[in-house]
Structure formats: C-alpha cells, structure tokens
DRENTOR-831830 format. One record per atom (N, C-alpha, C): residue number from 1; atom name; y, x, z. Coordinates in pm, 1 decimal. Layout:
<torpas>
[torpa NUM 'CA' [Y X Z]],
...
</torpas>
This chain:
<torpas>
[torpa 1 'N' [-123.3 148.0 -10.8]],
[torpa 1 'CA' [-21.7 4.8 10.4]],
[torpa 1 'C' [94.9 108.0 22.7]],
[torpa 2 'N' [241.6 30.6 -101.6]],
[torpa 2 'CA' [341.7 152.7 -109.5]],
[torpa 2 'C' [379.4 126.2 20.6]],
[torpa 3 'N' [552.5 227.9 142.7]],
[torpa 3 'CA' [576.3 183.9 212.4]],
[torpa 3 'C' [667.9 175.4 177.5]],
[torpa 4 'N' [702.0 51.5 272.3]],
[torpa 4 'CA' [851.4 -20.6 205.1]],
[torpa 4 'C' [974.0 -26.2 346.3]],
[torpa 5 'N' [1140.2 -47.7 313.1]],
[torpa 5 'CA' [1224.0 -33.3 384.9]],
[torpa 5 'C' [1332.1 -90.6 378.2]],
[torpa 6 'N' [1388.8 -157.2 485.9]],
[torpa 6 'CA' [1456.2 -195.1 469.6]],
[torpa 6 'C' [1623.2 -180.3 459.0]],
[torpa 7 'N' [1711.1 -325.2 387.1]],
[torpa 7 'CA' [1835.8 -263.1 379.9]],
[torpa 7 'C' [1874.5 -264.9 429.0]],
[torpa 8 'N' [1842.9 -286.0 547.4]],
[torpa 8 'CA' [1904.7 -183.4 674.6]],
[torpa 8 'C' [1777.5 -173.1 766.2]],
[torpa 9 'N' [1888.9 -63.4 897.7]],
[torpa 9 'CA' [1797.9 13.6 955.8]],
[torpa 9 'C' [1797.6 -103.4 1117.4]],
[torpa 10 'N' [1793.4 -223.1 1018.2]],
[torpa 10 'CA' [1837.5 -331.9 1173.1]],
[torpa 10 'C' [1636.3 -381.2 1224.8]],
[torpa 11 'N' [1700.7 -354.6 1369.8]],
[torpa 11 'CA' [1546.7 -393.9 1383.9]],
[torpa 11 'C' [1574.5 -610.9 1446.8]],
[torpa 12 'N' [1437.1 -614.5 1406.4]],
[torpa 12 'CA' [1379.3 -800.1 1493.5]],
[torpa 12 'C' [1433.3 -832.6 1561.0]],
[torpa 13 'N' [1467.0 -987.5 1502.3]],
[torpa 13 'CA' [1558.5 -1035.4 1645.5]],
[torpa 13 'C' [1471.9 -1138.7 1747.7]],
[torpa 14 'N' [1380.9 -1149.3 1769.1]],
[torpa 14 'CA' [1274.2 -1228.8 1752.7]],
[torpa 14 'C' [1348.6 -1286.8 1953.3]],
[torpa 15 'N' [1311.8 -1378.2 1956.4]],
[torpa 15 'CA' [1295.0 -1360.0 2121.0]],
[torpa 15 'C' [1116.0 -1367.3 2152.8]],
[torpa 16 'N' [1034.3 -1452.4 2044.7]],
[torpa 16 'CA' [868.7 -1416.9 2040.1]],
[torpa 16 'C' [821.5 -1371.7 1933.0]],
[torpa 17 'N' [771.8 -1261.8 1971.7]],
[torpa 17 'CA' [812.3 -1159.2 1935.1]],
[torpa 17 'C' [642.7 -1164.9 1918.7]],
[torpa 18 'N' [604.3 -1199.0 2033.8]],
[torpa 18 'CA' [422.0 -1229.7 2093.2]],
[torpa 18 'C' [350.4 -1323.4 2017.6]],
[torpa 19 'N' [443.5 -1457.5 1949.8]],
[torpa 19 'CA' [400.9 -1542.4 1856.0]],
[torpa 19 'C' [358.4 -1553.7 1728.9]],
[torpa 20 'N' [517.5 -1493.3 1693.1]],
[torpa 20 'CA' [479.0 -1489.0 1561.3]],
[torpa 20 'C' [343.8 -1330.0 1539.6]],
[torpa 21 'N' [344.6 -1253.3 1624.8]],
[torpa 21 'CA' [206.1 -1127.0 1614.5]],
[torpa 21 'C' [71.8 -1218.1 1588.9]],
[torpa 22 'N' [81.8 -1322.0 1705.4]],
[torpa 22 'CA' [-19.1 -1361.6 1693.6]],
[torpa 22 'C' [-39.0 -1514.0 1635.7]],
[torpa 23 'N' [53.5 -1558.7 1552.7]],
[torpa 23 'CA' [39.2 -1642.5 1432.6]],
[torpa 23 'C' [-7.6 -1560.8 1288.2]],
[torpa 24 'N' [43.7 -1466.4 1254.7]],
[torpa 24 'CA' [29.5 -1345.2 1194.1]],
[torpa 24 'C' [-150.1 -1313.5 1250.7]],
[torpa 25 'N' [-165.3 -1339.8 1293.5]],
[torpa 25 'CA' [-351.0 -1236.3 1333.1]],
[torpa 25 'C' [-365.3 -1396.1 1323.4]],
[torpa 26 'N' [-380.8 -1491.0 1358.7]],
[torpa 26 'CA' [-464.6 -1599.7 1301.2]],
[torpa 26 'C' [-477.3 -1669.5 1180.5]],
[torpa 27 'N' [-301.1 -1684.2 1067.2]],
[torpa 27 'CA' [-297.0 -1707.3 1050.6]],
[torpa 27 'C' [-255.7 -1626.3 872.8]],
[torpa 28 'N' [-264.7 -1524.1 842.1]],
[torpa 28 'CA' [-192.0 -1332.3 782.1]],
[torpa 28 'C' [-24.9 -1478.0 833.5]],
[torpa 29 'N' [-16.1 -1382.3 697.5]],
[torpa 29 'CA' [206.3 -1410.4 688.9]],
[torpa 29 'C' [142.6 -1556.3 562.8]],
[torpa 30 'N' [239.7 -1605.5 615.3]],
[torpa 30 'CA' [268.5 -1715.2 476.6]],
[torpa 30 'C' [305.2 -1794.5 439.8]],
[torpa 31 'N' [461.9 -1742.3 408.0]],
[torpa 31 'CA' [532.9 -1729.4 363.0]],
[torpa 31 'C' [637.6 -1496.8 282.4]],
[torpa 32 'N' [575.4 -1475.7 194.9]],
[torpa 32 'CA' [564.6 -1358.0 128.1]],
[torpa 32 'C' [698.8 -1315.9 125.1]],
[torpa 33 'N' [723.6 -1204.8 200.7]],
[torpa 33 'CA' [882.8 -1114.0 198.8]],
[torpa 33 'C' [909.2 -1114.5 121.0]],
[torpa 34 'N' [1038.6 -1138.3 2.6]],
[torpa 34 'CA' [1107.6 -1095.6 -137.1]],
[torpa 34 'C' [1172.5 -908.2 -33.8]],
[torpa 35 'N' [1139.2 -792.8 -113.0]],
[torpa 35 'CA' [1169.8 -683.3 -157.1]],
[torpa 35 'C' [1228.0 -634.3 -287.8]],
[torpa 36 'N' [1294.1 -493.6 -283.6]],
[torpa 36 'CA' [1310.7 -478.2 -452.9]],
[torpa 36 'C' [1281.4 -345.9 -453.9]],
[torpa 37 'N' [1230.3 -347.8 -608.0]],
[torpa 37 'CA' [1180.6 -257.9 -657.8]],
[torpa 37 'C' [1287.9 -111.5 -665.2]],
[torpa 38 'N' [1326.3 -75.5 -648.4]],
[torpa 38 'CA' [1365.0 86.0 -596.1]],
[torpa 38 'C' [1317.2 221.4 -704.8]],
[torpa 39 'N' [1346.6 261.4 -855.9]],
[torpa 39 'CA' [1268.1 396.0 -876.2]],
[torpa 39 'C' [1295.7 507.5 -819.9]],
[torpa 40 'N' [1300.0 595.9 -764.7]],
[torpa 40 'CA' [1366.8 747.4 -717.9]],
[torpa 40 'C' [1245.5 872.8 -771.5]],
[torpa 41 'N' [1345.8 875.7 -840.8]],
[torpa 41 'CA' [1201.4 975.7 -895.6]],
[torpa 41 'C' [1003.7 906.4 -997.7]],
[torpa 42 'N' [938.6 1069.5 -923.2]],
[torpa 42 'CA' [848.5 968.6 -974.9]],
[torpa 42 'C' [766.1 900.5 -883.1]],
[torpa 43 'N' [817.6 861.3 -797.4]],
[torpa 43 'CA' [698.5 724.1 -753.4]],
[torpa 43 'C' [884.5 551.4 -712.6]],
[torpa 44 'N' [802.1 418.7 -639.7]],
[torpa 44 'CA' [847.2 327.4 -634.1]],
[torpa 44 'C' [890.1 336.5 -518.7]],
[torpa 45 'N' [998.8 275.1 -450.5]],
[torpa 45 'CA' [966.0 217.6 -327.7]],
[torpa 45 'C' [989.4 136.9 -348.2]],
[torpa 46 'N' [981.3 52.1 -239.2]],
[torpa 46 'CA' [1002.4 -140.0 -151.2]],
[torpa 46 'C' [1089.7 -127.5 -81.4]],
[torpa 47 'N' [1274.9 -211.7 -101.7]],
[torpa 47 'CA' [1347.1 -214.7 9.8]],
[torpa 47 'C' [1313.5 -298.8 57.4]],
[torpa 48 'N' [1324.6 -420.0 164.3]],
[torpa 48 'CA' [1317.4 -498.1 201.4]],
[torpa 48 'C' [1492.2 -579.3 202.6]],
[torpa 49 'N' [1444.3 -750.4 88.4]],
[torpa 49 'CA' [1569.4 -827.9 92.8]],
[torpa 49 'C' [1578.9 -921.3 179.9]],
[torpa 50 'N' [1477.7 -992.0 232.4]],
[torpa 50 'CA' [1451.0 -1123.3 329.8]],
[torpa 50 'C' [1263.8 -1130.1 375.7]],
[torpa 51 'N' [1242.9 -1037.7 514.2]],
[torpa 51 'CA' [1153.5 -1089.1 561.0]],
[torpa 51 'C' [1100.4 -973.5 677.7]],
[torpa 52 'N' [1259.8 -860.0 778.1]],
[torpa 52 'CA' [1279.5 -765.2 840.6]],
[torpa 52 'C' [1096.5 -887.1 921.4]],
[torpa 53 'N' [1177.1 -984.9 988.4]],
[torpa 53 'CA' [1097.0 -992.4 1124.2]],
[torpa 53 'C' [840.9 -1026.5 1033.8]],
[torpa 54 'N' [945.7 -1049.6 900.4]],
[torpa 54 'CA' [774.0 -1067.9 955.3]],
[torpa 54 'C' [679.5 -936.9 963.1]],
[torpa 55 'N' [732.6 -831.9 842.6]],
[torpa 55 'CA' [727.3 -722.1 820.0]],
[torpa 55 'C' [659.5 -641.6 980.9]],
[torpa 56 'N' [753.6 -743.8 1059.5]],
[torpa 56 'CA' [739.0 -629.7 1210.4]],
[torpa 56 'C' [605.7 -655.7 1236.4]],
[torpa 57 'N' [641.9 -874.2 1232.6]],
[torpa 57 'CA' [556.0 -893.9 1286.8]],
[torpa 57 'C' [345.0 -815.2 1271.3]],
[torpa 58 'N' [394.5 -775.7 1169.3]],
[torpa 58 'CA' [240.6 -806.0 1045.7]],
[torpa 58 'C' [204.9 -602.4 1069.5]],
[torpa 59 'N' [261.2 -587.8 1078.9]],
[torpa 59 'CA' [279.5 -390.8 1197.2]],
[torpa 59 'C' [171.9 -451.9 1352.2]],
[torpa 60 'N' [228.6 -504.3 1345.3]],
[torpa 60 'CA' [211.7 -530.5 1533.6]],
[torpa 60 'C' [95.8 -651.1 1560.9]],
[torpa 61 'N' [12.5 -678.0 1464.1]],
[torpa 61 'CA' [-53.8 -819.6 1432.9]],
[torpa 61 'C' [-204.1 -658.0 1375.5]],
[torpa 62 'N' [-107.6 -587.8 1331.3]],
[torpa 62 'CA' [-241.0 -424.6 1281.3]],
[torpa 62 'C' [-266.1 -466.5 1106.6]],
[torpa 63 'N' [-182.8 -494.8 1037.2]],
[torpa 63 'CA' [-202.3 -546.9 936.1]],
[torpa 63 'C' [-154.1 -433.7 779.5]],
[torpa 64 'N' [-272.0 -428.0 689.1]],
[torpa 64 'CA' [-196.9 -329.7 676.6]],
[torpa 64 'C' [-89.8 -378.3 515.1]],
[torpa 65 'N' [-151.3 -507.4 481.9]],
[torpa 65 'CA' [-118.0 -552.4 408.6]],
[torpa 65 'C' [6.6 -649.8 406.0]],
[torpa 66 'N' [83.9 -693.1 331.7]],
[torpa 66 'CA' [199.9 -863.3 345.6]],
[torpa 66 'C' [176.8 -841.9 213.3]],
[torpa 67 'N' [219.9 -1025.3 189.1]],
[torpa 67 'CA' [234.4 -1064.2 76.7]],
[torpa 67 'C' [353.3 -1061.1 44.4]],
[torpa 68 'N' [387.4 -1014.3 -52.4]],
[torpa 68 'CA' [580.4 -1027.7 -108.7]],
[torpa 68 'C' [572.1 -1026.9 -234.9]],
[torpa 69 'N' [645.1 -1071.3 -261.7]],
[torpa 69 'CA' [805.4 -1078.3 -384.4]],
[torpa 69 'C' [917.2 -972.1 -443.2]],
[torpa 70 'N' [815.0 -949.2 -597.3]],
[torpa 70 'CA' [913.0 -833.5 -595.0]],
[torpa 70 'C' [1009.8 -807.8 -718.4]],
[torpa 71 'N' [1128.0 -738.4 -650.4]],
[torpa 71 'CA' [1217.1 -773.9 -703.8]],
[torpa 71 'C' [1271.4 -665.6 -792.4]],
[torpa 72 'N' [1274.4 -656.5 -960.7]],
[torpa 72 'CA' [1311.2 -567.2 -1019.4]],
[torpa 72 'C' [1429.8 -547.5 -1050.2]],
[torpa 73 'N' [1510.8 -476.1 -1099.5]],
[torpa 73 'CA' [1629.4 -403.5 -1169.0]],
[torpa 73 'C' [1727.2 -548.0 -1106.8]],
[torpa 74 'N' [1790.1 -539.9 -1010.1]],
[torpa 74 'CA' [1870.7 -612.9 -870.4]],
[torpa 74 'C' [1963.7 -500.0 -866.1]],
[torpa 75 'N' [2135.8 -523.9 -888.7]],
[torpa 75 'CA' [2199.4 -472.3 -840.2]],
[torpa 75 'C' [2235.1 -414.3 -696.2]],
[torpa 76 'N' [2289.4 -367.4 -642.0]],
[torpa 76 'CA' [2351.0 -376.5 -556.4]],
[torpa 76 'C' [2336.3 -451.3 -464.3]],
[torpa 77 'N' [2538.5 -553.7 -482.9]],
[torpa 77 'CA' [2526.2 -611.8 -497.3]],
[torpa 77 'C' [2451.4 -746.4 -516.3]],
[torpa 78 'N' [2350.4 -777.3 -584.0]],
[torpa 78 'CA' [2290.4 -914.0 -599.8]],
[torpa 78 'C' [2174.1 -916.2 -440.8]],
[torpa 79 'N' [2122.9 -770.9 -446.6]],
[torpa 79 'CA' [2079.3 -799.4 -302.1]],
[torpa 79 'C' [2134.6 -787.3 -140.8]],
[torpa 80 'N' [2243.4 -799.0 -189.6]],
[torpa 80 'CA' [2332.1 -775.1 -70.5]],
[torpa 80 'C' [2327.5 -870.4 -63.6]],
[torpa 81 'N' [2318.1 -1025.9 -220.9]],
[torpa 81 'CA' [2376.2 -1128.3 -169.1]],
[torpa 81 'C' [2222.9 -1262.9 -108.7]],
[torpa 82 'N' [2102.1 -1231.6 -166.0]],
[torpa 82 'CA' [1995.4 -1226.0 -116.3]],
[torpa 82 'C' [1956.8 -1243.5 64.5]],
[torpa 83 'N' [2026.0 -1139.8 75.6]],
[torpa 83 'CA' [1988.9 -1111.6 201.1]],
[torpa 83 'C' [2095.5 -1186.0 329.0]],
[torpa 84 'N' [2212.4 -1155.3 243.6]],
[torpa 84 'CA' [2323.5 -1314.3 308.5]],
[torpa 84 'C' [2293.5 -1393.7 359.8]],
[torpa 85 'N' [2231.0 -1444.7 192.3]],
[torpa 85 'CA' [2152.8 -1617.9 109.0]],
[torpa 85 'C' [2076.8 -1614.7 283.7]],
[torpa 86 'N' [1948.6 -1496.8 244.9]],
[torpa 86 'CA' [1828.9 -1633.0 323.5]],
[torpa 86 'C' [1845.2 -1569.5 508.0]],
[torpa 87 'N' [1911.2 -1496.4 550.3]],
[torpa 87 'CA' [1981.5 -1461.9 706.6]],
[torpa 87 'C' [2103.3 -1633.3 752.9]],
[torpa 88 'N' [2151.4 -1678.6 661.2]],
[torpa 88 'CA' [2217.5 -1759.9 667.5]],
[torpa 88 'C' [2178.4 -1965.3 647.1]],
[torpa 89 'N' [2075.0 -1884.2 553.9]],
[torpa 89 'CA' [1953.6 -1974.7 586.2]],
[torpa 89 'C' [1791.3 -2013.0 757.8]],
[torpa 90 'N' [1791.4 -1835.9 780.6]],
[torpa 90 'CA' [1771.7 -1856.2 921.2]],
[torpa 90 'C' [1833.3 -1878.0 996.1]],
[torpa 91 'N' [1933.9 -1892.1 991.5]],
[torpa 91 'CA' [2013.3 -1881.0 1117.5]],
[torpa 91 'C' [2151.9 -1905.0 1118.2]],
[torpa 92 'N' [2252.6 -2002.0 1188.1]],
[torpa 92 'CA' [2337.1 -2016.9 1131.1]],
[torpa 92 'C' [2506.2 -1810.7 1154.5]],
[torpa 93 'N' [2637.5 -1906.4 1133.4]],
[torpa 93 'CA' [2644.1 -1761.2 1037.2]],
[torpa 93 'C' [2755.3 -1778.4 1250.7]],
[torpa 94 'N' [2726.7 -1816.9 1322.4]],
[torpa 94 'CA' [2703.7 -1790.9 1463.7]],
[torpa 94 'C' [2659.1 -1708.6 1542.4]],
[torpa 95 'N' [2566.2 -1728.2 1465.1]],
[torpa 95 'CA' [2385.0 -1619.1 1494.4]],
[torpa 95 'C' [2483.6 -1498.1 1488.6]],
[torpa 96 'N' [2474.5 -1474.7 1386.7]],
[torpa 96 'CA' [2448.0 -1318.5 1332.6]],
[torpa 96 'C' [2566.8 -1261.5 1389.3]],
[torpa 97 'N' [2484.1 -1087.9 1352.7]],
[torpa 97 'CA' [2587.5 -1032.6 1482.5]],
[torpa 97 'C' [2735.6 -979.4 1395.7]],
[torpa 98 'N' [2836.0 -934.5 1455.6]],
[torpa 98 'CA' [2955.2 -894.0 1353.4]],
[torpa 98 'C' [2953.2 -813.0 1291.2]],
[torpa 99 'N' [2840.7 -716.1 1255.6]],
[torpa 99 'CA' [2836.5 -651.7 1134.6]],
[torpa 99 'C' [2757.3 -731.5 1025.8]],
[torpa 100 'N' [2697.0 -818.0 1050.6]],
[torpa 100 'CA' [2625.6 -962.0 958.2]],
[torpa 100 'C' [2737.2 -1011.0 868.3]],
[torpa 101 'N' [2797.4 -1068.8 977.8]],
[torpa 101 'CA' [2975.7 -1111.2 905.3]],
[torpa 101 'C' [3071.1 -1040.4 849.3]],
[torpa 102 'N' [3079.5 -954.9 891.5]],
[torpa 102 'CA' [3160.6 -844.2 833.2]],
[torpa 102 'C' [3100.6 -839.0 687.8]],
[torpa 103 'N' [2987.6 -815.2 647.6]],
[torpa 103 'CA' [2933.5 -777.5 539.7]],
[torpa 103 'C' [2944.3 -933.1 459.0]],
[torpa 104 'N' [2945.8 -1029.2 485.8]],
[torpa 104 'CA' [2850.4 -1222.3 477.7]],
[torpa 104 'C' [3055.6 -1200.4 445.5]],
[torpa 105 'N' [3136.2 -1240.1 443.6]],
[torpa 105 'CA' [3289.7 -1226.6 428.5]],
[torpa 105 'C' [3285.9 -1232.5 344.9]],
[torpa 106 'N' [3284.0 -1109.4 237.8]],
[torpa 106 'CA' [3359.7 -1037.2 143.6]],
[torpa 106 'C' [3265.0 -1134.4 26.9]],
[torpa 107 'N' [3147.3 -1182.1 55.0]],
[torpa 107 'CA' [3039.9 -1199.6 -35.8]],
[torpa 107 'C' [3034.8 -1347.9 -85.5]],
[torpa 108 'N' [3110.9 -1457.9 97.9]],
[torpa 108 'CA' [3048.7 -1583.2 62.2]],
[torpa 108 'C' [3250.0 -1631.6 20.8]],
[torpa 109 'N' [3353.4 -1558.3 48.7]],
[torpa 109 'CA' [3405.5 -1588.1 25.8]],
[torpa 109 'C' [3465.1 -1677.4 -146.2]],
[torpa 110 'N' [3416.5 -1522.0 -250.4]],
[torpa 110 'CA' [3429.7 -1598.4 -369.8]],
[torpa 110 'C' [3345.9 -1694.5 -369.8]],
[torpa 111 'N' [3287.4 -1750.9 -389.9]],
[torpa 111 'CA' [3230.5 -1834.0 -421.5]],
[torpa 111 'C' [3292.3 -1973.5 -364.6]],
[torpa 112 'N' [3308.9 -1958.8 -250.1]],
[torpa 112 'CA' [3359.6 -2094.1 -258.6]],
[torpa 112 'C' [3524.6 -2152.8 -295.0]],
[torpa 113 'N' [3550.2 -1992.0 -326.0]],
[torpa 113 'CA' [3698.5 -2023.9 -446.1]],
[torpa 113 'C' [3602.0 -2015.4 -601.0]],
[torpa 114 'N' [3454.5 -2029.8 -607.9]],
[torpa 114 'CA' [3502.3 -2024.1 -772.4]],
[torpa 114 'C' [3434.7 -2161.4 -822.9]],
[torpa 115 'N' [3337.4 -2178.1 -671.3]],
[torpa 115 'CA' [3233.4 -2336.4 -761.3]],
[torpa 115 'C' [3280.6 -2470.2 -815.3]],
[torpa 116 'N' [3412.3 -2453.2 -757.0]],
[torpa 116 'CA' [3436.0 -2624.4 -796.0]],
[torpa 116 'C' [3601.4 -2619.1 -830.7]],
[torpa 117 'N' [3624.7 -2711.9 -977.9]],
[torpa 117 'CA' [3806.0 -2695.7 -987.9]],
[torpa 117 'C' [3860.6 -2769.2 -995.0]],
[torpa 118 'N' [4018.2 -2782.4 -929.6]],
[torpa 118 'CA' [3998.7 -2922.3 -851.5]],
[torpa 118 'C' [4165.4 -2931.5 -1018.3]],
[torpa 119 'N' [4201.6 -3025.3 -990.3]],
[torpa 119 'CA' [4296.3 -3120.1 -1082.8]],
[torpa 119 'C' [4426.6 -3085.8 -1009.4]],
[torpa 120 'N' [4528.0 -3015.5 -1038.7]],
[torpa 120 'CA' [4688.4 -3087.6 -953.7]],
[torpa 120 'C' [4746.1 -3194.0 -1040.3]],
[torpa 121 'N' [4782.2 -3321.8 -912.6]],
[torpa 121 'CA' [4820.7 -3395.9 -952.4]],
[torpa 121 'C' [5010.3 -3350.0 -973.5]],
</torpas>
C-alpha cells in the first residue's frame, strides 16, 4: 500500500476515537477517504484531502489498507476547496480551528458573490 500524507499535519479531532476504532474493526471503513495523487520524481505519493480521522482510526484498528477515491491532476486551490467543503459538511464553521477558518474564508467569500446575479432597480 502506498504511503499517504495529510494535506496538513493536523491531528484527528475525535472525542470518541475508541468508538471509531471499534467500528472500523467490526465493519471496516464504510466511506472511502479522498486523496490526490502527486507525482514526486519516480514514485507517486497520495495526499489525504478528506478522511484524516478514518485513516488514523484504521491505523489504530490494525488495518493496512483503506478504501480511497483517488483524484488526479487536482490543483492546490481545488484540493483546498475539497478540504474546506468536507470540513464544513462534517462540522459547523464555529467548530473549526482558527487556522481552518482563516483558510476557509478566502475560499468561501468569492463563491458567495459569484453564485447569483442581482438586478438593481
């Protein structure tokens, strides 16, 4: 199995790591992680965009592999958008770390202003 590395070196934020580990032992990982393939010289590496907690839980559960959706040719900007989107789906903006909020705001604000057009009377 190729090594995977997180897009950030963040530690999992779980209150119930034991529950996740036990679930993975019993059921496996039910939702694949999302990784992007990065070419580094002659070998490929994979960067985790979504699923840091599942990856950590899998390691603790003794698993050597994890189901993954592999994205190729993804820009840094698109990778960051995926990370932010999945974080916002998983928890609310107020639950995010300050560093995550700081990264999210520049990505969120342009999308808010470009989603709709307004007619001014």
